[in-house]
N, C-alpha and C positions, 0 to 999 in steps of 0.2 A: 457505751450505747452504740448500736448499729446505726450509723449516719451515712447514707449514700454520698452526700456532698463532700465527705471527708475521705472518700475512697478513690484512689487512682490505680487502675489495674494495668499491669503489663503482661501481655501474652506472648510467650516465646514459642515460635513455630506456627505457621499459618497454612497448614495443609488441610486435610479432610476434617481434622478435629479442631484445630486452633481457629480457623477462620469463622466457622459458624458460631463458635463460642465467643469470639471477639465481637462479632456483630450483635449477638444477643445481649452481651453486657453493655455494649455501646448505646443501647436504647435507654439505659438508665444511669450509666457511669461514664467517667472519663477513662478512655481505654487507649493504650499504646500497643499496637500490634507490630511485633518485631519478627523478621525472618532474615536469615543470612543471604537468601537468594534475592539480589537486587532486581532481577528480571521479574520475579514473582511480585515484588512490591510495585514495580512500575505497571504491570498488567492490572493489578488490583486497583491501583489509583486511577487507572483508566476504565474502571468498572467492569473488568473482565476476569472471571474466575474459571480457569480451564478445568477444574474438577467438577464444575456444574453444581456444586453444593449451595452456592449463594448466587442469586440472580443479580443482573446488572442494576435493576431498579433498587433492590435492597442495599447494594453497595453505595449507590448514588445517594440514597437517603441517609446513610449512617457515616460515611467517610467525611472527615473534616480536614482542613489543611493546616491545622495548628494543634498544639497540645497545651492544655491548661487545667490545673486541678479544679475540680468542681464543675467543669463544662463537659456535659455528656457528648459522646461522639467517639468515632474511631479514627485515630491518627496512625497511619501506616508508615513504617520506616525499616531501612536496613542498617541504620546507624544506632548502635547500642547505647549511645549517650542519651538518647531521648527516653530511655527507660529509667533514668535516674530520678525522675519526678514521681515514680510510682511507689506505692507502699504495699501493694499486693502483687505478687508475681505468680503467674500460672504457666507451668511448663507442659507443652503438649507435643513434644518431639517423638518420632518413632523409635521403637526398640526392636532390635533385629536378633538374628542368630548368626554365628560363624558357620563355616562349612562343617566344622566339627559338631554342630548342633548345640554348642554352648552359647549362653546369652551374649549378645553384642550390644552393650549399652553406651557405646562411644558418644552418640548424639546426646543422650541423657546426661552423661558426665560433663560433656562440653557445655551444655546449657546450665548445669549447676555451677560450673566455673564462671560462666558469664554473669549469672545472678549473684554469685558470691562476691564478686568485685563491686557490686552495686548496693549490697545490703546495708541497711541502716537500723538503728535501734527501733524496735517495735514493728518491723516489717514481717509480713507473712508470705511464705512460699508454698504454693499448692502444686502438687504433681498430679498429672492425669495419665502419664505414660504407663502402659502395662508392664509390670515387673513381677518377680516372684515375691512371696511374703517375706518381709523384712528388708527388702532392698532399699526402700526409701530411707529408712533410719540407719541402716548398716553401711550403705554405700554413698548415698547422695548427701545426707546431713553432714558427714565428716568433710566432704568437699566444701560445702557452704561454710562450715566453721573454719577450715584451714584458710580459705581464700579471704573471707571477710574479717577474720580475727574476732568474731563475735561468738557468743555461747548460745547453744541450742536451748530453747525453752526458758532462756533468761533474757537474751537480747533480741532474738528472732524466733519465729514460730513456724510450724510446718503443718500442712494439711494434705490429704490425699483424697481425690475424688475421681475415680477411674472413668475414662471416656467410654461411652456406649454408642458412639456414632456408627451408623450403618450406611456406608457410602452407596449412593445411588437410590436410596430408599426415600421417597417423598412422603410417605405416610408416617413411619417411625422416625421422627426427627429429634433434634436436641431437646426441644421444649416438651415433647410428648413422651419422653422416656424418663422414668423415675431415676433420679440421680443419687448414687451412694455418696456419702460424705463422711469424713473423719478428720480428727485433729490431734496434734501432739500433746495437748492437755485439754481440760474441760472447757476453758474459755475459748480456745482456738476451735475446738469441735463445734461449739455453738456458733461462733463467728462464721466458719466455713459453711455450715448448714444454712445460716441466714442468708449468706451471700448468694449461694446457688438457689436457695428457695425463692429469692426475689426475681428469678428469671425462668425457672422451670415450671411450666404449667402442670405437669404430671406430679409434681411434688418431689420431696427428697426422702431418703432413708438413711438417717444417721446411724453409724455403727460405733462400737466402743473403742476401736483402735485403728491405727493405720494398717497394721498387719491384717486385720479382718477384712478391710476394704480391698487390700491388695489380693488377698486369697480369693475373695468373692469374684473379683474380676477375672483372675486367671483361670478359675474353674468354669466360668461361663463358657469360654471358648473351648476348654478341654472337654467339657461334657458334650458339646456339639460335635467336636472332632471324633469322639468315641462313638456317638450315635450314627454319624455318617459312615464310619468305618464298619459298623455292623451291617448296614444295608449294602455297602460296597462288597463286603464279603458274601452276602447273599447273592449278589449279581454274579459273582464268580462260581457259586454253587449251582445257580439255576441256568446259567448260560449253556452248559453241555447237555442240560435236560430239555432245552428248547422251551423253557418256561419264561414268560415275561415277568421280570422282577417288578416292574411298575404295576402290573395287574395283580400280582400277589400282594403288594403293599396296599393297593386300593381295597382289596378284599379284606385284608387283616385290619385295615383302618376303620372298618365298620364297627369294630368293637370300641366301646367308649374310652377305654384306657390305653389303647395302642398309640404309641408315639409316632408321629408322622414325619419321617425323614426320607430323602431321596438319594440314590447313589449319584456319584459324579466325581469330578476332579476337585481337589481341595487345595486351593492356593491362597494368595492374598497375604495381608500384613498381620493377620490375627490368628485364625484357626490353625493354620499350618505351622505357626511359630510359637505361640504362647504355651502350648503343652510342654515344650522343651524347657521353658523357664521353671515350671513345676518339677520336672524331672531333675533339673540341675540342683534345686534346693533339696529335693528329697534324697538324692544320692549323696549329697554332701552330709546329710544327717544319717546315712547308713541304710536307707531303704530304697530298693530298686522297684519303681512303679511299673510292673509288668503290663497291666492292662493299658495304661497310657501309651507305652512304647509299642505294644502290639497294634493298637489303633493307628498310631503314626505310620508304622510299617505298611499296614494295609492301604492306607490312603496314599502313601508315597508310591505304591506299586501300581496304582490305577492307570497311570498314563501308558505304561507298557502293556497292561492288560487290554485296554481299549484298542491300542494299535494292533495287537494280536487278533482281536475280534474283527477289526475292519479287514485285515488281510485274509482272515478265514472266510469272511463273507464274499470278498472278491474272488477267492479261489473257488467257492461254490458256484460262481458265475463264470468260471473259466477265464478270469482276468488275471494276468500275471502282475505282481506288484510293480515291476519295473516299467510296465506299459500303462499303468493305471493313472488316471487323473483324479485327484481327490481335492475337494474344496472343503476347507474348515471354516465354519461360521463362528466368528467370535475369537478375539485374542485377549480380552481383558480378564482380570482375575475373578470377576463376578458380573452378573447381569446388570445392565443399565448404568454401568460405571465406566468411565473412560480410561481407567488406569490399567496399564499392561504390566506393571511391576509385579514380580512374584507370581505371574500367571503360570498355571500348570499346563496351559496350552503349549508353552515352550517345550515342556517335557514330552508332550504327546507328539509334537512335530519331530523332535529328536528321535523318538522311538520309531516313527514311521519312516524317517530318513534311513534307518538301519535296513529297511526293506527296499530302499531306493525308489520309493513312491514319488511321483511328481505331484507336489503339494502346492496349492494356492490357498490364500487366506483372505477373508473378507470381513471387515468390521467397521461399519460406519460410525460406531459410537466411540471407538478408541482414539486417544490422542497420543501423539508421539509414537506411532506404530513402528517400532524398530526391531521387531522380532526377526526380520530378515538379516539383521546384523549378527545374530547368534545362532540362527538355524538356516538350513537350505530350504527356502520357501519363497513363493512369489506373492507379494502383496498386490491385490487388485482392487480397483475402485469401481469398475463397471463389469457387470455380469452378462449383459445382453449378448445373445448369440453364442454363449459358451455352453459346453456340454461336459459333464463329469461322470466318471464311473461310480463315484460315491460322494455324498455330501455329509459332512460330520457336523452336527449341531453341538458345539462345545460350550457355548455361552448363551443363556436364554434371554437375550435382549428382547424387550417387548415388541420392538418393530419387526423382529424376525417372524412373528406369528402371523403377520398380514400378507406374507409373500407365498405364492405357490411355488415351492422349491422343486417340485417334480418337473417343471418346465426346463430345468437346467440339467436334467439327468439323461444319460444315454438310455436306450430302451431297456437294457439289462441293469441299469443303475439302481442304487438304493440310498436312502437317508439313514444314517446311524445317529439316533437321537440320544445323546448322553444324558440329557436333563429330563427326559420324559415330558418334553414341552409341546410336541406336536401330536395331533390326533393320530393314533396308530392306524395303519392301513397296509396294503400289500407292498408299498414302497418304503414304509417307515419301520425300522428296526430299533427298538428301545433297549438301552443298557439294562 
């Protein structure tokens, strides 16, 4: 029987995915939130979440200073020993790719090693990290078996419920997004579904196997990547025709079945990475997925394309790149999100640096803004009194929409709006 008072949950990884999940479960269960970053734990215990996903008030309401089975609340720690009291473990660590574009699952495998050392008879391990179909049972389960000495589906059980967190999105949140669930056998499938069903307002969608859940997650982001690649390719076709891609898309969007996507830079932890997981598995099985790879190539090329377009528009105004002052608005990988990791703005800056453009960057939303450490760029905090030959809107932070950016332009200057975020006028050029 599903009895909440008998469940103690350990969540491994307290980033964009793990922290909101830990808080949601802590409203009903005893939860131990574990992260190897002791500074992160200290900040959270001080009710400060630098990702902006969980408010100080919510942390204050849910964090407790002790851990005890049956006592609901969230205990946060960087000491793995506190996880020993748990009987359900949820792994929410990031999955990456190597420079070769092959999957980099080192954090996932390390987490499996950690939990394997703690596993007891009857425990359940649930994975949320995005992987290729089969990875949970083919790669992670053997680690759990080897380290624990226990047998899969006899002594311990496994579930998979892929994360669907959208960082920076205050509307589509953990509880309002339908949760896919799966389990290693029928009893586990029902248990995992009931567990998540107890906290997800939008409900759950149980599937028949872990592989199906893994596949569904990885194609969600791959589909989006391909659709964005299509409109990015359109922008390359329409630019030399002096046709506004945004206007074309708005016109086409009046048809009921036209899918609405916008061109832009595709970075971050998911869309630019997850398609390579599917490519890896597909090629291992002997099939080369051409459409997925072509979409990736188009999206990877957009930073250099945008840089070329900016320099072209400078040349039309008789401004040499070497003497141009260019302001880039936004450094993060997506709008209204403070994270600069895996941001394609870095690639855009690198491409502009090849033209020896004088670049400044402004982002009041970003945390740990360290792009200057990898690119030749000037981070600025105050824009008053400054004038630029071009302003590039690279990230559509909501607060950017309330500023009159034309005041920071030279008389010949222009705004290059990658996101189609600003109203078009004689000063605004849209990608």
